[in-house]
N, C-alpha and C positions, 0 to 999 in steps of 0.2 A: 242249581235249580232255584234255590231261594232268591238268588240275585235276579234271575229272569222274571220270577213272579213279582218281585218288588218293582222291577222296571215296568211291567205291565200294569201293576196296581197304580203306580204313580201316573202313568199316561191316562188311565181311566179317570182318576180323580181330577187330574188337570183339566180334562175335557169337561167334566161336570162343573168345576168351579170357574173355569175361564169365562170371562164375560160378566160374571156377577159382580156387582159393585158394593157388596156388603163387606164390612170390616172383618167379620168373622171368617168369611171365605178367604179373603186376602191373607189374614193372619195364619190360618191353617195351611194354605198353599205355600206360604213363605217358609214356615217351619218344616213342612214336609220336603220342600225343595232342598233345604240345607242338609237334612238327613239323607236324602237321596244322593246328593253330591258326595257326601262323605262316605256313603256306602259304596259308591263307585270307586272312590279313592282307595278304601280299604280292600276292596275286592282285587284291585290291581296289585296290591302289595304282595299277594300270594303267588304271583307269577315268578318263574325262575329268572334270576338276574345273572347277566354275564359275569364270569369269574375274573375277568381282567380289570375289575374296578377295585379300588382300595377304599375300605370303609372309613368314614369319619369316626371320631371318638364316639364310643357307644353312648356316652351320656348325652351328646348332642343329638344323635338320632332319636334316642328315647324321649328327649324333651319335645322334639318336633312331632313325633307320633302321638304323644300324650295330649298335645294341643288338639289334634284331630279327634282322638278318642273321647275327649272331654265333651265334645258336642253331642256325641251319642249317649254317653253315660258319665256323669261326673265322678263316679266311683271306679270306673274302669281304668286300669293303668297297665303299661307295658313294663312289668317288673322283671321279667326273666331275660337276662342278656342274650341268651341263645336265640331268642326270637329276632334279634337285630339283623341276622343274616337275610331275612326275608324282606327287609324294608330299606335296603341300602340306597335305592335310587331316589328316595325322598330328598336327600341332600348327598349328592355324589361328588366326591372330590379327589384330588391327588393326595400323595403322601405329604406329611407335615414338612418335609424337607424342601419346600418350595424356596428357590433362591430369592433373596431379597431384591435382586436387580432384574428378575425376569419380568415378562409382560403379561398382563391379564387382559383378555378380550371379553367385553361384556355385551351380550346380545339381548335385545328386547324382543320377546317372542309373543305373538298373539295367536292367530289361527291360520296363517297362510303357509301351509306345509310346502307347497311347490316352490315358493320363493325361498323358504328356509333351506331346502335341499340344495338350491343353487348357491346360496351363501356358504354352506358347509363345503360344497365342492370347491369353491374358490379358496376357502381357508385351507383345505387339504393340500392345495397346490402352493401355498405360501411357504417360503423358506423360513426356517426357525420355528414353525408352528408346533413342532414336537416338543419344544422347550417351554411352551406357554400353557397357561390354564385358560380354558374358554368357559365362561359362565353363561348359562342360558336362563334368563329371568322371565318367567311365564305369568301372564295374567289370565290364562285360559288353560284348563285341564283338558287334554285331549290324548287318548290312548295311543293313537297313531303317531302323533308328534313325539310323545314320550318314548315309544318304541324305536322310532328313528334315531333319536338322540342317544339312546342307550346302546345303539348298534355302532356308534362312532368309535373307531379304533386308531385313527391317525393322530389324535391329540387328546390331552387330558380334558375332561369335562366336569362341570358341576351344574346341577339344576336347582334353582330356587323358585318358590311359588308365592306370588303376591296374595296375601291373605284377605285383602279388602276388595276383591274383584266383583264385578257385576255378575259374573257367573254364579258366585256363591250367594249373592244378595240381589236377585233380579227384581224383587218387589218391595225392597226397602233400601234405605241409604246404605252404601254409596251407589246402589242401583237407583232406579226411579220408583220412588214411593208413589202409589196411586193418589195419595193426598197432595202431592206436589203440584205446583203450578206448571202449566204447559210452557214450552220454551218461549212462545210469543205472547202468552197471557190472554189468548183469544177467548178462553172459557170464563174469564173473570166477570163477564156480564151476568152469568148465572151462579157462579161460586164466589162468595165474598171473602171467604177465609181459607184459601189453600195454605198448605203447611209453611211454605217459604215465601209468602206474599210480600214480606218486607225485605227480601234479599235479592232483588233484581240487580242486574249489572248496569254498567254505565249507559247501555243502550236500551234499558228497560226489559231485557230478556232474562230468562231464568236458566238455571244449570241444565246441561245435557250430559247425562251420566257417562255415555260412551266417550265423550271428550274429556271430561274431568278425570276419568280413570287414567288416561295417558299421563297426565301430570303427576297424579298420585303415585303411579307405578314407577315413573322415572325417579322421583324423589326417594321412594322406598328402597329401590335397588341400590341407589347411591349410599344410603345409610347402612344397608346390609353389608356392602363390600368393604367400606372403610371403618365401620364401627362394630358390626354384629358378628360376622363370621370369625370364629376364634382362630382358625388356622391362618388367617390373613392379617392378624393384628400387628405382626412385625413386618409386613410387606411394605417396602418403600419404593417400589418401582412405579411403572405407569399403567394406567387402566385405559384401554382403547375402547371407545363406545361405538358400537355398530348396531344396526337393526336388521330384522329378518328380510327386508327387501333391498339389501345392499349386496354388492358384488365387489370383491377386492382383487387387486392385481397381485401377482406372485411375489413382488418385491416390497410389499407394504411394510413388513416387519424389518426388513433390511433398511428401508428408508427411515423408519422411526429410529432405529439405532444410530444412523448417520446424523439425524437431527439432534439427538441427545448429545452426540460427540461435538457437534458444532455449537450447541448451546453453552457448553462449558468454556468455549473460547471467548464468549461475549462478556462485556463489562457487567451487564445486568443479568441476574439469574432468569432463565426462561424455563417454565414448567408446564407450558401448554403447547401442544403440537397438533396442527390441523392437516390431516392427510387427504382430506376430500374437499371438493367444492363443486359448484354447479356451472363452472365456466368451461368445462371440457378439457381436452388435451391438445397441446401443441408440442411437436417433437423437440423443437428448439428450447423449450422450457423444462425439459425432463430432469434437469439437475438444479433448477432454481428454487430457492426458498426465500420468502420475504419475512423480514422482522417487522412486526407491526403490533398495534394494540389488538387485544382479543375482542373481536366483534362476534359474539356467539351465534346470532341468527344467520350471519353470512357464512359461518363455518360450523354448522351443526351436524355434519356428516363425516364420521370417521375422525373424531378428535380424541386426543389423549391428554390426561393430566395426572398429577400425583397427589399424595396426601396433603402436601402443603396447600395446594389450591382448594382441596376439599375442606380443609379447616377454615379457610376464608369464606367459602360458600356457607358452611354450617353456621358461622357467626351471624349470617344474614338470614337465618331461617324465618324469622318473623316477616321480613320483607318478602321473601320468596312465597310464603304461605298466604299472604294477604294481597299480593299484586293481582289486579283484576285482569287476568289473561289465562285462558285454559292451556295455552302453549307453554311447555316447560322451557323451550329455548328462548322465546321472547321474554319470559319471566326472568330467566337467568341473565339475559343480556341487560335487563334493567337493573338487576341486583349488582352485576359487575360494574356498571357505569355509575350507579348512585350510592351503593352501600360499601363497596370496596374502598379502602383508603387510597388506592391507586390502581388504575386499570392494568392488569398484568400483561406483559408482552407475550407474544406468541410467534412461533415459526410456522408459516403457512406455505403450502405448495401451490404453484401455478399449474403444474401437471398433476391432476387429481389421481390418487391411487385407489379411490373408491368410486364406484358407479352406483347410481340409483336405478334399480330395475323394477320398482313398484310404482309406476307413474300414476296408477289409480289406487288410492288408498283412503286415508282419513279425510283429506281435503279435496281430492279430485276423483270424480266419478264420471263415466261416460262410455260411449261406444268405441272410442279410439284406443282403449286399453288393449295392448297386444304384447304379452310377455314374450311370445316367440320372436317378434321383430326386435324387441329390446335385447334379447339374448343373442340374436344374430349380430347386432351392432357390437355387443361385448366381444363376441368371437372375432369379429373383424378388427377391433382395436387391439386385442391380444396379439394378433398376427402382425398388424401394422406397426406396432411400437415394440415388438419383442426385443429388438436390438438396443432399445433405450432403457430397458429394465436393468436393475442392479448396477447403478453407477458406483464408482469407488469413493466419490466425495460429492458434497453439495456446495453450491455457491450461494452465500448469504447476501441478500440485497436489502437495504433499508427501504421500507415502503413509506413514501413521504406524502402520498395523496390522501391519507386518512383524514376525514373530518367527522366530528361527532354527529352521529345521526339521531334524529328525533325518535324516541322510543314509541313504537306503536302499541297501544293497549287494545287488545282484541275482545275484552270482556269474557263473559262465561264463567267467572270465578268470583262471585260476590256472595255466594251462599256461605253463611257462617259455619255450617257443618263441614264444608270442604276445608275452610281455614282450620277448624279444630282438628280434623283428621290429619291434615298435613302437619300440624304442630305435634300431634301425638306420635306420628311417624318420626319426626325430628328428635323427639325425646327418647326414641328407641323402645317404645312400648312393646311388650311381649304378651300383654293381656288383650288379645284381639276381641274376645267375646265381650268384655266389660266396655271397651271403647265403643263397639258397635251398638250395644244395648243403650248406652247413653245418647249416642247420636241418633238412634232410631226412635227415641222417646219423643212424643209429640209436645211434651213440656220441656224439651231440651233447652238448657241454658249454656252459653259459651263458657262460663266459669267452671263447668263440670269437668272439662278436659284440661284445663290449665294446670 
């Protein structure tokens, strides 16, 4: 009852405050929104959780929950271990006995539940999926999505939640502060000092929170997997990156294992494997893999790498966090080509094992978005190429047509606050509240986060 009353109270107050351009109204609304979000979060924790999940170490769960409780009351703590049983889905994981050579699949989840269901359906049909851990990294808290993920029984799952999301900070950085400049700066004729006036990108434009969040989230989940999650500290296998609008073929894990086997026969170590591309499928190429330099932007769908590659990326954190491009893949492509001592080799597939079924998303919007037609095409391909799945070996060919491409810098990432948050994430900060308070301060200085 109290939950529904609080919900109604918030909606009424939002209606009263919305549209007012006073700093007091914005400040009150922003603080109330944070409390509301956390109240929703805590309310969900009381729901019964499926018994077929294994709890993470109690100390880990307690630390995660205390971060949330601290927002509501600095003195409130989850001290009683018996209460952990009610909050296991905050960080839901497999037993600590994860094999060092098994594969982790990392999914970026926003709010497209329909697409996510089709991805999970395709994963369920993938051979060897029962031996893998699937991590869902969220930048949006949604009860329906959480319930769906908690109902998965075909494979082991873990959920992690991005703490610097727009949902939690809609009216302040890393969301859009009302004092920020508009994207194209059209209001500067009337406002001489918006908050980020001096931080326009190479095109004269200002940050768009919904776009910068994608890069922050991708970087954050990378650090979490390889540095922060305790039970994965000894993991030396491969992490396969997928997104909620992907669909995988049933032999994707089988193929990845074959690529790893082939890589060990090569003179030069290969730790990057690209199982998806945008070139489509040709039956004659179903067993062909190319050895080539890793061009990230051309193979940003369904790629996998291990801790060795992550360490090289992490050494280039400053370059990643300062490169003026809101796209994580174009940024990573620049880092690989300009910061790495040597561009790492990769094994790529000509016959893609990953399909993109979200034609309309961040960059593309229009009337021609038809998920039904895309799924019909997927179904046709599954039948058309069924005899080409699960080959016994792969044929490695050297790709000789590679030429160094000029890096495209798309802008949208010149705001010093984005640079600072990105570096804070790189440093593995756990004090989310302090970081945000510093970045949301109108007198913020870059040195505060260093």
